Steps between C-alpha positions, in 0.01 A plus 500: 500500500742542210651152572158332494406674176833399340454142621157492354638630159779244495256214589265610213784522247626155575157354483450639155812330362426274194399144591406200299133445461316180591345304219244222533490215242264221435479212253213240470589168348266401219500126559415475870410857603778524765616854567851625563524851625715724721690827503845641432671830517626675184507795271272488202647642176252471212369146537814347667568484872861579603686468824287205619531409863303364798305247290220330686310213331181320598391177321153371543466729806820396670813707526833380371733497799862616524696737282407498132779540242440619150636390164418521131509245215822522307446416131878433446528239773139377491487520878408727777770762586497697822753745352218625282238714664143387505287669230151580631261701282141614496497331158502123564662437160830671634526299828824305556544425865552240764439537877639214688610427858852381421806696373549236221216562260574179302395288789137448584427574863191520719365821350535585137314751271595598153340687201696501182463590131794385284595287199621198706198444720245728351236675712480299821391549856587249775464504878559234756492475885623151565425509871130576426477290190377791282601504138385737223619494136392681194674445171430721327430757760128562561376674190210674679720775640497384856832661589475834687770724642373813672620766742386428856320791665754622759484825694789737431748506798561871437138576566511328837824674598363844407179430690704410814722800453195730470331347806818538696534861396137569603563340831810725560300810404217404726733435790666833440169681508407338830831608655458864383 
């Protein structure tokens, strides 16, 4: 009985460890109404998303395939730089990111999505899926505020682990009463 109780406590404590939250994003292009959306994991600090990982992008209803790499526009080199982390914000005016399916961000590839605000390019959003023939471009970025970044509703893993531990404990107690 003590072993089962200890195992339940250990499971619950590991399940409650801090995890990155999932965020959904969406942008609607002003010129053609195409939509690029998706999700990513990260930690929101103020209006900036840190520790971005597991980026998934859909363009015009079709998922980008393969691993997506991230980069940011480097003002000094006037080029994309994958040594800089992507800057994603709830405030569209702070975005500076590229999600692309190649490790070399300076090369256009099959799937490419960027949103940047800087002195070189200005405020610009561009997405392309060459295999599907979908292209969206807003320069400047859509002024109607069509960028959204919101936390996805995800159940807490700790709640599920505690529920399972409680049900297991109730089962043990019920079994023990039947044997007595």
